[in-house]
C-alpha positions as CSV (number, residue, x, y, z in Angstrom):
1,X,69.3,77.6,126.8
2,X,69.2,81.3,125.7
3,X,70.9,82.4,128.9
4,X,73.6,79.9,128.4
5,X,74.1,81.0,124.7
6,X,74.2,84.7,125.8
7,X,76.8,83.9,128.4
8,X,78.9,82.1,125.8
9,X,78.7,85.1,123.4
10,X,79.6,87.5,126.2
11,X,82.5,85.4,127.2
12,X,83.7,85.1,123.6
13,X,83.3,88.9,123.1
14,X,85.3,89.6,126.2
15,X,88.0,87.1,125.1
16,X,88.3,88.7,121.7
17,X,88.7,92.1,123.2
18,X,91.1,90.8,125.8
19,X,93.5,89.4,123.3
20,X,93.9,93.0,121.9
21,X,94.8,94.5,125.3
22,X,97.5,97.1,124.9
23,X,101.1,96.1,124.6
24,X,102.3,99.3,126.3
25,X,105.5,97.6,127.3
26,X,106.4,96.7,123.7
27,X,108.1,99.1,121.3
28,X,105.7,101.4,119.6
29,X,104.9,101.1,115.9
30,X,106.9,103.6,113.8
31,X,105.2,105.9,111.2
32,X,107.3,108.2,108.9
33,X,105.8,111.5,107.8
34,X,106.9,114.1,105.3
35,X,107.4,117.7,106.5
36,X,104.6,119.9,105.2
37,X,102.4,116.9,104.1
38,X,99.7,114.9,105.9
39,X,100.1,111.6,107.7
40,X,97.6,109.2,109.3
41,X,98.2,107.2,112.5
42,X,96.2,103.9,112.2
43,X,95.7,101.9,115.4
44,X,95.6,98.1,114.9
45,X,92.3,97.9,116.8
46,X,89.4,96.1,115.2
47,X,86.5,98.4,114.4
48,X,83.5,97.4,116.6
49,X,80.0,98.7,117.1
50,X,80.4,98.8,120.9
51,X,83.3,101.2,121.0
52,X,82.3,103.8,123.6
53,X,85.3,106.1,123.7
54,X,88.6,106.7,121.8
55,X,91.2,109.1,123.1
56,X,94.4,110.2,121.3
57,X,97.2,111.5,123.6
58,X,100.6,113.0,122.7
59,X,103.4,112.0,125.0
60,X,105.7,115.0,125.3
61,X,104.2,116.6,127.3
62,X,101.4,114.2,127.9
63,X,98.4,115.9,126.5
64,X,95.0,114.8,125.2
65,X,94.6,116.1,121.6
66,X,91.4,114.4,120.4
67,X,88.5,112.4,121.8
68,X,85.6,110.3,120.4
69,X,82.8,109.7,122.9
70,X,79.3,108.4,122.1
71,X,79.4,109.6,118.5
72,X,80.8,113.0,119.2
73,X,84.4,114.2,118.5
74,X,86.2,116.9,120.4
75,X,89.7,118.4,119.9
76,X,91.8,119.8,122.8
77,X,95.3,120.9,121.8
78,X,95.4,124.4,120.3
79,X,99.0,123.9,119.1
80,X,97.7,121.9,116.2
81,X,95.6,124.8,114.9
82,X,92.9,122.8,113.2
83,X,95.5,120.5,111.7
84,X,94.2,117.2,113.1
85,X,91.2,115.0,112.2
86,X,89.9,112.0,114.1
87,X,88.1,109.7,111.8
88,X,85.3,107.9,113.6
89,X,85.1,105.1,111.0
90,X,88.5,103.6,111.9
91,X,89.7,105.8,114.8
92,X,92.7,106.9,112.8
93,X,94.3,110.3,113.6
94,X,95.2,112.4,110.6
95,X,97.7,115.3,111.1
96,X,97.9,117.9,108.3
97,X,100.7,120.2,107.3
98,X,103.3,118.3,109.4
99,X,105.8,120.2,111.4
100,X,109.0,119.2,113.1
101,X,107.5,119.5,116.5
102,X,104.8,117.0,115.6
103,X,107.4,114.2,115.8
104,X,106.5,112.4,119.1
105,X,105.1,109.2,120.6
106,X,101.2,109.1,120.4
107,X,98.9,106.8,122.4
108,X,95.4,105.8,121.5
109,X,93.1,104.4,124.2
110,X,90.0,102.6,123.1
111,X,87.2,101.7,125.6
112,X,84.5,99.2,124.9
113,X,81.0,100.2,125.9
114,X,79.7,96.7,126.8
115,X,82.4,95.7,129.2
116,X,84.5,98.8,129.9
117,X,87.5,96.9,128.7
118,X,90.3,99.3,127.6
119,X,93.0,98.9,125.0
120,X,96.1,101.1,124.6
121,X,98.4,101.3,121.7
122,X,101.5,103.5,121.1
123,X,102.7,104.9,117.7
124,X,106.0,106.7,117.2
125,X,105.7,109.5,114.6
126,X,108.9,110.6,112.9
127,X,108.9,113.7,110.6
128,X,111.5,114.0,107.8
129,X,112.3,116.7,105.3
130,X,112.3,115.5,101.6
131,X,115.8,115.1,100.1
132,X,116.2,117.4,97.1
133,X,118.7,119.4,95.2
134,X,121.5,116.8,95.3
135,X,124.7,118.2,93.7
136,X,128.3,117.1,93.4
137,X,131.1,119.6,93.9
138,X,134.7,118.9,92.9
139,X,138.0,119.8,94.7
140,X,141.1,118.9,92.7
141,X,144.7,118.8,93.7
142,X,146.6,117.6,90.6
143,X,145.2,116.1,87.4
144,X,142.7,113.4,88.2
145,X,143.3,113.5,91.9
146,X,140.1,114.9,93.3
147,X,137.5,114.9,96.1
148,X,133.8,114.8,95.3
149,X,131.3,116.2,97.8
150,X,127.6,115.4,97.7
151,X,125.4,118.2,99.0
152,X,121.7,118.9,99.1
153,X,119.5,122.0,99.3
154,X,117.1,120.2,101.7
155,X,116.7,117.0,103.6
156,X,117.6,115.6,107.0
157,X,118.7,112.4,108.7
158,X,120.4,111.6,105.4
159,X,122.8,108.8,104.5
160,X,125.0,108.7,101.3
161,X,126.0,106.0,98.9
162,X,128.6,106.5,96.1
163,X,128.6,104.6,92.8
164,X,131.2,104.2,90.1
165,X,129.8,103.0,86.8
166,X,126.8,101.5,88.5
167,X,128.7,99.7,91.2
168,X,128.7,100.8,94.9
169,X,132.0,102.4,95.8
170,X,133.8,101.3,99.0
171,X,137.2,101.9,100.5
172,X,139.6,100.3,98.1
173,X,143.3,101.0,98.1
174,X,143.9,99.2,94.8
175,X,141.4,101.4,93.1
176,X,142.6,104.5,95.0
177,X,139.1,105.2,96.4
178,X,138.3,106.4,99.9
179,X,134.6,106.9,101.0
180,X,133.9,109.3,103.8
181,X,130.1,109.8,104.1
182,X,129.1,112.5,101.7
183,X,132.7,112.8,100.2
184,X,134.6,110.5,97.9
185,X,138.4,110.8,97.4
186,X,139.8,109.4,94.2
187,X,143.5,109.3,93.2
188,X,144.7,108.6,89.7
189,X,148.3,108.8,88.6
190,X,147.4,109.7,85.1
191,X,144.3,110.2,82.9
192,X,142.3,107.0,82.8
193,X,139.3,105.7,81.0
194,X,136.1,107.7,81.4
195,X,133.8,106.8,84.3
196,X,130.5,108.1,85.8
197,X,130.5,108.8,89.6
198,X,127.1,109.1,91.2
199,X,126.1,110.0,94.8
200,X,122.7,109.0,96.3
201,X,121.3,110.9,99.2
202,X,118.7,109.0,101.1
203,X,116.5,109.3,104.2
204,X,113.6,107.1,105.3
205,X,111.1,108.9,103.1
206,X,113.0,109.9,99.9
207,X,116.1,109.8,97.9
208,X,117.8,111.8,95.1
209,X,121.0,111.3,93.0
210,X,123.5,113.4,91.2
211,X,126.3,112.4,88.9
212,X,129.5,113.6,87.2
213,X,131.8,112.2,84.6
214,X,135.5,111.7,85.1
215,X,136.4,113.3,81.8
216,X,134.7,116.5,82.9
217,X,136.6,116.5,86.2
218,X,140.0,116.0,84.5
219,X,139.3,118.5,81.6
220,X,138.5,121.2,84.1
221,X,141.9,120.8,85.7
222,X,143.8,121.1,82.4
223,X,144.6,124.3,80.6
224,X,143.1,125.3,77.3
225,X,144.9,124.8,74.1
226,X,145.5,128.5,73.6
227,X,148.4,127.8,71.3
228,X,146.2,125.6,69.0
229,X,144.1,127.0,66.2
230,X,140.8,128.4,67.4
231,X,137.5,126.8,66.5
232,X,135.8,128.6,63.6
233,X,132.2,129.8,63.7
234,X,130.5,131.3,60.6
235,X,127.8,134.0,61.0
236,X,125.5,135.7,58.6
237,X,125.4,139.5,58.3
238,X,122.3,140.9,60.1
239,X,121.5,137.6,61.8
240,X,122.4,136.2,65.2
241,X,125.2,133.7,66.0
242,X,126.1,131.9,69.2
243,X,129.7,131.0,70.3
244,X,129.6,127.8,72.4
245,X,132.7,126.9,74.4
246,X,133.5,123.2,74.8
247,X,133.7,123.6,78.5
248,X,131.7,121.2,80.8
249,X,128.8,123.1,82.5
250,X,129.2,122.7,86.2
251,X,127.6,124.1,89.3
252,X,130.8,125.4,90.9
253,X,131.7,127.8,88.0
254,X,132.7,131.1,89.7
255,X,133.5,133.4,86.8
256,X,133.2,133.4,83.0
257,X,134.8,136.2,81.0
258,X,134.4,136.8,77.2
259,X,136.9,138.9,75.4
260,X,137.6,139.9,71.8
261,X,141.1,140.0,70.5
262,X,141.4,143.1,68.2
263,X,141.9,145.1,70.3
264,X,142.0,142.9,73.4
265,X,138.7,144.0,75.2
266,X,136.5,142.5,77.8
267,X,132.9,142.4,76.5
268,X,130.9,140.2,79.0
269,X,131.4,138.6,82.4
270,X,129.4,136.2,84.6
271,X,130.4,136.4,88.3
272,X,128.7,134.7,91.2
273,X,125.3,134.7,89.5
274,X,125.5,138.2,88.0
275,X,126.1,139.2,84.4
276,X,127.8,142.4,83.2
277,X,128.5,143.8,79.7
278,X,131.4,146.2,79.0
279,X,131.9,147.0,75.3
280,X,129.5,149.8,74.1
281,X,130.3,148.9,70.5
282,X,127.8,146.1,70.7
283,X,125.0,148.4,71.7
284,X,123.0,145.7,73.6
285,X,123.6,143.2,70.8
286,X,125.2,140.5,73.0
287,X,123.8,138.0,75.5
288,X,125.8,135.8,77.8
289,X,123.8,132.7,78.7
290,X,124.9,131.5,82.1
291,X,123.2,128.2,81.6
292,X,125.9,127.1,79.1
293,X,128.2,130.1,79.1
294,X,127.6,130.7,75.4
295,X,127.9,134.2,73.9
296,X,125.1,135.2,71.5
297,X,125.7,138.2,69.2
298,X,122.6,139.7,67.5
299,X,122.3,141.7,64.3
300,X,125.8,140.8,63.1
301,X,128.0,143.4,61.6
302,X,131.2,143.2,59.5
303,X,133.3,144.5,62.4
304,X,132.1,141.7,64.7
305,X,134.3,139.3,62.8
306,X,137.3,138.6,65.1
307,X,138.8,136.1,67.5
308,X,137.0,135.7,70.8
309,X,138.3,134.2,74.0
310,X,136.4,132.7,76.9
311,X,138.0,132.2,80.3
312,X,136.3,130.0,82.9
313,X,137.3,129.9,86.5
314,X,136.2,127.2,89.0
315,X,135.2,128.5,92.4
316,X,136.3,125.6,94.5
317,X,139.9,125.3,93.2
318,X,140.5,128.5,91.2
319,X,141.5,126.4,88.2
320,X,141.2,128.4,84.9
321,X,140.4,127.2,81.4
322,X,140.7,129.3,78.3
323,X,139.3,128.7,74.8
324,X,139.5,130.7,71.6
325,X,136.8,130.9,68.9
326,X,137.2,132.6,65.5
327,X,134.0,134.3,64.3
328,X,133.7,134.9,60.5
329,X,130.8,137.1,59.2
330,X,129.4,136.5,55.7
331,X,126.9,138.6,53.7
332,X,123.8,137.3,51.9
333,X,123.8,136.9,48.1
334,X,120.5,135.9,46.5
335,X,121.1,134.0,43.3
336,X,118.8,132.3,40.9
337,X,119.3,129.0,42.7
338,X,118.2,130.3,46.1
339,X,120.1,131.8,49.1
340,X,123.9,131.6,49.1
341,X,126.5,133.2,51.2
342,X,129.4,135.3,50.1
343,X,132.3,136.3,52.5
344,X,132.8,140.0,53.0
Protein backbone atom coordinates (compact mmCIF):
# COMPACT_ATOMS: atom_id res chain seq x y z
CA UNK A 1 0.00 0.00 0.00
CA UNK A 2 2.77 2.42 0.95
CA UNK A 3 4.79 1.60 -2.15
CA UNK A 4 1.75 2.20 -4.29
CA UNK A 5 1.07 5.53 -2.59
CA UNK A 6 4.70 6.55 -3.00
CA UNK A 7 4.56 5.69 -6.69
CA UNK A 8 1.44 7.84 -7.07
CA UNK A 9 3.11 10.79 -5.32
CA UNK A 10 6.20 10.46 -7.50
CA UNK A 11 4.12 10.24 -10.63
CA UNK A 12 2.10 13.30 -9.57
CA UNK A 13 5.29 15.20 -8.75
CA UNK A 14 6.80 14.35 -12.10
CA UNK A 15 3.56 15.33 -13.83
CA UNK A 16 3.42 18.71 -12.06
CA UNK A 17 7.01 19.47 -13.00
CA UNK A 18 6.47 18.20 -16.54
CA UNK A 19 3.65 20.62 -17.25
CA UNK A 20 6.10 23.45 -16.53
CA UNK A 21 8.64 22.26 -19.08
CA UNK A 22 10.17 25.21 -20.87
CA UNK A 23 8.39 26.77 -23.80
CA UNK A 24 11.63 27.74 -25.49
CA UNK A 25 9.89 27.87 -28.84
CA UNK A 26 7.41 30.49 -27.64
CA UNK A 27 8.06 34.21 -27.56
CA UNK A 28 9.94 35.27 -24.43
CA UNK A 29 8.25 37.36 -21.75
CA UNK A 30 9.16 41.05 -21.99
CA UNK A 31 10.38 43.12 -19.05
CA UNK A 32 10.96 46.88 -19.32
CA UNK A 33 13.74 48.46 -17.26
CA UNK A 34 14.76 52.07 -16.61
CA UNK A 35 18.29 53.21 -17.43
CA UNK A 36 20.27 53.67 -14.21
CA UNK A 37 17.66 51.92 -12.05
CA UNK A 38 17.20 48.30 -10.91
CA UNK A 39 15.04 45.61 -12.47
CA UNK A 40 14.14 42.05 -11.46
CA UNK A 41 13.58 39.14 -13.82
CA UNK A 42 11.06 36.74 -12.27
CA UNK A 43 10.72 33.27 -13.81
CA UNK A 44 7.22 31.80 -13.72
CA UNK A 45 8.52 28.66 -12.05
CA UNK A 46 6.91 27.41 -8.82
CA UNK A 47 9.28 27.55 -5.85
CA UNK A 48 9.93 23.99 -4.70
CA UNK A 49 12.06 22.43 -2.00
CA UNK A 50 13.66 19.94 -4.38
CA UNK A 51 15.20 22.48 -6.76
CA UNK A 52 18.79 21.40 -7.21
CA UNK A 53 20.22 23.95 -9.58
CA UNK A 54 19.26 27.31 -11.15
CA UNK A 55 21.30 28.90 -13.93
CA UNK A 56 20.84 32.35 -15.47
CA UNK A 57 22.30 32.81 -18.96
CA UNK A 58 22.59 35.91 -21.14
CA UNK A 59 22.06 35.23 -24.84
CA UNK A 60 24.32 37.67 -26.72
CA UNK A 61 26.89 36.27 -26.48
CA UNK A 62 25.60 33.19 -24.70
CA UNK A 63 27.20 33.46 -21.28
CA UNK A 64 26.35 32.10 -17.85
CA UNK A 65 26.09 34.97 -15.39
CA UNK A 66 24.74 33.41 -12.17
CA UNK A 67 24.23 29.94 -10.71
CA UNK A 68 22.46 28.51 -7.65
CA UNK A 69 23.59 24.98 -6.79
CA UNK A 70 22.85 23.04 -3.59
CA UNK A 71 22.37 26.21 -1.56
CA UNK A 72 25.38 28.11 -2.92
CA UNK A 73 25.31 31.07 -5.34
CA UNK A 74 28.08 31.90 -7.78
CA UNK A 75 28.47 34.79 -10.27
CA UNK A 76 30.43 34.47 -13.51
CA UNK A 77 30.26 37.50 -15.80
CA UNK A 78 32.60 40.29 -14.72
CA UNK A 79 30.94 42.77 -17.11
CA UNK A 80 28.19 43.27 -14.53
CA UNK A 81 30.70 44.46 -11.92
CA UNK A 82 28.74 43.26 -8.87
CA UNK A 83 25.52 44.64 -10.34
CA UNK A 84 23.54 41.36 -10.24
CA UNK A 85 21.87 39.48 -7.40
CA UNK A 86 20.34 35.98 -7.65
CA UNK A 87 17.66 35.59 -4.98
CA UNK A 88 17.50 31.97 -3.83
CA UNK A 89 14.02 32.44 -2.37
CA UNK A 90 12.29 32.84 -5.75
CA UNK A 91 15.20 32.41 -8.22
CA UNK A 92 14.71 35.96 -9.56
CA UNK A 93 17.68 37.79 -11.05
CA UNK A 94 18.02 41.43 -10.03
CA UNK A 95 20.19 43.77 -12.14
CA UNK A 96 21.25 47.05 -10.56
CA UNK A 97 22.29 50.35 -12.20
CA UNK A 98 20.91 49.30 -15.59
CA UNK A 99 22.96 50.06 -18.68
CA UNK A 100 22.02 50.04 -22.36
CA UNK A 101 24.13 46.93 -22.97
CA UNK A 102 22.11 44.98 -20.37
CA UNK A 103 19.20 44.87 -22.84
CA UNK A 104 19.17 41.28 -24.11
CA UNK A 105 17.36 37.96 -23.91
CA UNK A 106 17.98 36.05 -20.66
CA UNK A 107 17.36 32.35 -20.05
CA UNK A 108 16.82 30.63 -16.72
CA UNK A 109 17.31 26.87 -16.40
CA UNK A 110 15.88 25.14 -13.31
CA UNK A 111 16.78 21.54 -12.50
CA UNK A 112 14.83 19.43 -10.01
CA UNK A 113 16.91 17.34 -7.62
CA UNK A 114 14.51 14.41 -7.27
CA UNK A 115 14.06 13.63 -10.96
CA UNK A 116 16.64 15.70 -12.81
CA UNK A 117 13.82 17.27 -14.82
CA UNK A 118 14.83 20.55 -16.33
CA UNK A 119 12.76 23.62 -17.14
CA UNK A 120 13.89 26.53 -19.31
CA UNK A 121 12.34 29.95 -19.63
CA UNK A 122 13.34 33.04 -21.64
CA UNK A 123 12.85 36.68 -20.66
CA UNK A 124 13.54 39.64 -22.96
CA UNK A 125 14.88 42.67 -21.08
CA UNK A 126 14.47 46.08 -22.71
CA UNK A 127 16.17 49.15 -21.27
CA UNK A 128 14.72 52.63 -21.78
CA UNK A 129 15.78 56.12 -20.83
CA UNK A 130 13.19 58.14 -18.92
CA UNK A 131 11.44 60.84 -20.93
CA UNK A 132 12.14 64.26 -19.43
CA UNK A 133 12.51 67.93 -20.32
CA UNK A 134 9.66 68.07 -22.82
CA UNK A 135 9.49 71.46 -24.50
CA UNK A 136 7.62 73.09 -27.39
CA UNK A 137 9.41 75.39 -29.80
CA UNK A 138 7.62 77.60 -32.31
CA UNK A 139 8.43 78.47 -35.89
CA UNK A 140 6.13 81.08 -37.40
CA UNK A 141 5.66 82.22 -40.98
CA UNK A 142 2.88 84.78 -40.89
CA UNK A 143 0.55 85.72 -38.06
CA UNK A 144 -0.97 82.53 -36.61
CA UNK A 145 0.58 80.24 -39.22
CA UNK A 146 3.07 78.20 -37.24
CA UNK A 147 4.82 74.89 -36.68
CA UNK A 148 5.20 73.47 -33.18
CA UNK A 149 8.05 71.07 -32.45
CA UNK A 150 8.13 68.88 -29.34
CA UNK A 151 11.64 68.16 -28.05
CA UNK A 152 13.11 66.47 -24.97
CA UNK A 153 16.35 66.64 -23.03
CA UNK A 154 16.34 62.84 -22.57
CA UNK A 155 14.36 59.75 -23.52
CA UNK A 156 14.47 57.11 -26.24
CA UNK A 157 12.06 55.01 -28.32
CA UNK A 158 9.65 57.91 -27.96
CA UNK A 159 6.28 58.46 -29.60
CA UNK A 160 4.40 61.77 -29.65
CA UNK A 161 0.76 62.76 -29.32
CA UNK A 162 -0.59 66.27 -29.87
CA UNK A 163 -3.65 67.70 -28.13
CA UNK A 164 -5.69 70.83 -28.75
CA UNK A 165 -7.91 71.90 -25.85
CA UNK A 166 -7.81 68.38 -24.43
CA UNK A 167 -8.68 66.59 -27.68
CA UNK A 168 -6.16 64.53 -29.64
CA UNK A 169 -5.03 66.33 -32.81
CA UNK A 170 -5.08 64.46 -36.11
CA UNK A 171 -4.60 65.52 -39.71
CA UNK A 172 -7.60 67.70 -40.46
CA UNK A 173 -7.77 69.90 -43.54
CA UNK A 174 -10.87 71.70 -42.30
CA UNK A 175 -9.08 72.66 -39.07
CA UNK A 176 -5.84 73.40 -40.99
CA UNK A 177 -3.91 70.93 -38.80
CA UNK A 178 -1.16 68.59 -39.96
CA UNK A 179 0.52 66.15 -37.55
CA UNK A 180 4.02 64.88 -38.39
CA UNK A 181 5.36 62.93 -35.40
CA UNK A 182 6.90 65.44 -33.02
CA UNK A 183 5.79 68.45 -35.12
CA UNK A 184 2.38 70.04 -35.52
CA UNK A 185 1.63 72.44 -38.38
CA UNK A 186 -1.27 74.85 -37.86
CA UNK A 187 -2.61 77.41 -40.34
CA UNK A 188 -4.97 80.23 -39.45
CA UNK A 189 -6.05 82.95 -41.83
CA UNK A 190 -6.57 85.38 -38.96
CA UNK A 191 -6.38 85.64 -35.18
CA UNK A 192 -8.79 83.09 -33.71
CA UNK A 193 -10.05 82.18 -30.26
CA UNK A 194 -7.42 81.16 -27.73
CA UNK A 195 -6.48 77.49 -27.52
CA UNK A 196 -4.00 75.35 -25.62
CA UNK A 197 -1.73 73.04 -27.61
CA UNK A 198 -0.05 70.22 -25.69
CA UNK A 199 2.45 67.58 -26.76
CA UNK A 200 2.91 64.30 -24.93
CA UNK A 201 6.20 62.42 -25.30
CA UNK A 202 5.92 58.79 -24.25
CA UNK A 203 7.95 55.59 -24.21
CA UNK A 204 7.11 52.23 -22.58
CA UNK A 205 8.26 53.35 -19.11
CA UNK A 206 7.46 57.07 -18.85
CA UNK A 207 5.79 60.12 -20.33
CA UNK A 208 5.99 63.90 -20.07
CA UNK A 209 3.99 66.80 -21.49
CA UNK A 210 4.53 70.42 -22.47
CA UNK A 211 1.98 73.01 -23.56
CA UNK A 212 1.71 76.44 -25.12
CA UNK A 213 -1.17 78.88 -25.64
CA UNK A 214 -2.23 80.13 -29.04
CA UNK A 215 -2.41 83.72 -27.82
CA UNK A 216 1.27 83.58 -26.81
CA UNK A 217 2.25 82.29 -30.24
CA UNK A 218 0.32 84.98 -32.09
CA UNK A 219 1.43 87.82 -29.81
CA UNK A 220 5.07 86.91 -30.33
CA UNK A 221 4.69 87.38 -34.07
CA UNK A 222 3.12 90.85 -33.77
CA UNK A 223 4.99 94.10 -33.24
CA UNK A 224 4.78 96.10 -30.06
CA UNK A 225 2.55 99.09 -29.75
CA UNK A 226 5.49 101.51 -29.70
CA UNK A 227 3.23 104.28 -30.90
CA UNK A 228 0.84 103.80 -27.97
CA UNK A 229 1.26 105.36 -24.57
CA UNK A 230 3.78 103.44 -22.43
CA UNK A 231 2.74 101.61 -19.30
CA UNK A 232 3.42 103.61 -16.11
CA UNK A 233 5.28 102.23 -13.09
CA UNK A 234 5.64 104.23 -9.86
CA UNK A 235 8.77 103.84 -7.73
CA UNK A 236 9.79 105.20 -4.32
CA UNK A 237 13.04 107.10 -3.84
CA UNK A 238 15.69 104.91 -2.20
CA UNK A 239 13.69 101.71 -2.71
CA UNK A 240 13.69 99.07 -5.48
CA UNK A 241 11.28 98.79 -8.37
CA UNK A 242 10.78 96.15 -11.07
CA UNK A 243 9.75 96.81 -14.67
CA UNK A 244 7.81 93.81 -15.99
CA UNK A 245 7.24 93.54 -19.77
CA UNK A 246 3.95 91.94 -20.84
CA UNK A 247 5.80 89.53 -23.12
CA UNK A 248 5.16 85.79 -22.84
CA UNK A 249 8.10 83.95 -21.30
CA UNK A 250 9.29 81.32 -23.77
CA UNK A 251 12.19 78.88 -24.02
CA UNK A 252 13.33 80.10 -27.44
CA UNK A 253 14.00 83.74 -26.52
CA UNK A 254 17.39 84.58 -28.03
CA UNK A 255 18.00 88.18 -26.92
CA UNK A 256 16.46 90.68 -24.50
CA UNK A 257 17.69 94.30 -24.48
CA UNK A 258 16.69 97.04 -22.02
CA UNK A 259 17.25 100.69 -22.99
CA UNK A 260 16.45 104.03 -21.42
CA UNK A 261 15.25 106.89 -23.59
CA UNK A 262 16.89 110.12 -22.37
CA UNK A 263 19.44 109.85 -23.80
CA UNK A 264 18.87 106.61 -25.75
CA UNK A 265 21.25 104.22 -23.97
CA UNK A 266 21.51 100.46 -23.75
CA UNK A 267 21.65 99.44 -20.08
CA UNK A 268 21.26 95.63 -19.96
CA UNK A 269 21.21 92.69 -22.35
CA UNK A 270 20.40 88.98 -22.11
CA UNK A 271 21.96 87.00 -24.98
CA UNK A 272 22.04 83.20 -25.27
CA UNK A 273 22.10 82.62 -21.53
CA UNK A 274 24.50 85.46 -20.60
CA UNK A 275 23.66 88.84 -19.06
CA UNK A 276 25.68 92.04 -19.56
CA UNK A 277 25.24 95.55 -18.10
CA UNK A 278 26.34 98.69 -19.97
CA UNK A 279 25.46 101.96 -18.21
CA UNK A 280 27.87 102.90 -15.42
CA UNK A 281 25.39 105.52 -14.11
CA UNK A 282 23.54 102.73 -12.32
CA UNK A 283 26.62 101.60 -10.38
CA UNK A 284 25.51 97.96 -9.99
CA UNK A 285 21.99 99.05 -9.09
CA UNK A 286 20.20 97.07 -11.84
CA UNK A 287 19.37 93.39 -12.23
CA UNK A 288 18.00 91.74 -15.35
CA UNK A 289 16.07 88.61 -14.38
CA UNK A 290 16.22 86.19 -17.31
CA UNK A 291 13.44 84.08 -15.77
CA UNK A 292 10.82 86.69 -16.72
CA UNK A 293 13.00 89.36 -18.43
CA UNK A 294 12.06 91.97 -15.81
CA UNK A 295 14.48 94.81 -15.01
CA UNK A 296 14.93 95.59 -11.31
CA UNK A 297 16.40 98.95 -10.27
CA UNK A 298 17.70 99.23 -6.69
CA UNK A 299 18.19 102.32 -4.49
CA UNK A 300 16.06 104.51 -6.78
CA UNK A 301 17.26 108.04 -7.58
CA UNK A 302 15.46 111.01 -9.07
CA UNK A 303 17.44 110.72 -12.31
CA UNK A 304 16.20 107.11 -12.79
CA UNK A 305 12.77 108.48 -13.75
CA UNK A 306 12.57 108.03 -17.53
CA UNK A 307 10.97 106.00 -20.29
CA UNK A 308 12.46 102.51 -20.68
CA UNK A 309 12.17 100.19 -23.65
CA UNK A 310 12.56 96.39 -23.77
CA UNK A 311 13.25 94.61 -27.06
CA UNK A 312 12.77 90.82 -27.19
CA UNK A 313 13.97 88.71 -30.13
CA UNK A 314 12.89 85.12 -30.77
CA UNK A 315 15.74 82.82 -31.74
CA UNK A 316 13.80 80.50 -34.04
CA UNK A 317 12.29 83.13 -36.34
CA UNK A 318 14.08 86.39 -35.49
CA UNK A 319 10.74 88.06 -34.72
CA UNK A 320 11.12 91.13 -32.53
CA UNK A 321 8.80 92.69 -30.01
CA UNK A 322 9.24 96.08 -28.34
CA UNK A 323 7.53 97.53 -25.32
CA UNK A 324 7.87 100.85 -23.48
CA UNK A 325 7.46 101.49 -19.75
CA UNK A 326 7.45 104.91 -18.10
CA UNK A 327 9.11 104.93 -14.67
CA UNK A 328 8.13 107.71 -12.25
CA UNK A 329 10.04 108.18 -9.00
CA UNK A 330 8.38 109.61 -5.88
CA UNK A 331 9.87 110.73 -2.56
CA UNK A 332 8.71 109.82 0.95
CA UNK A 333 6.68 112.28 3.02
CA UNK A 334 5.90 111.24 6.59
CA UNK A 335 2.73 112.98 7.77
CA UNK A 336 0.67 112.63 10.90
CA UNK A 337 -1.55 110.06 9.21
CA UNK A 338 1.29 107.75 8.30
CA UNK A 339 3.47 107.30 5.23
CA UNK A 340 2.43 109.12 2.05
CA UNK A 341 4.22 109.76 -1.19
CA UNK A 342 4.93 113.04 -2.89
CA UNK A 343 6.21 113.36 -6.47
CA UNK A 344 9.59 115.00 -6.90
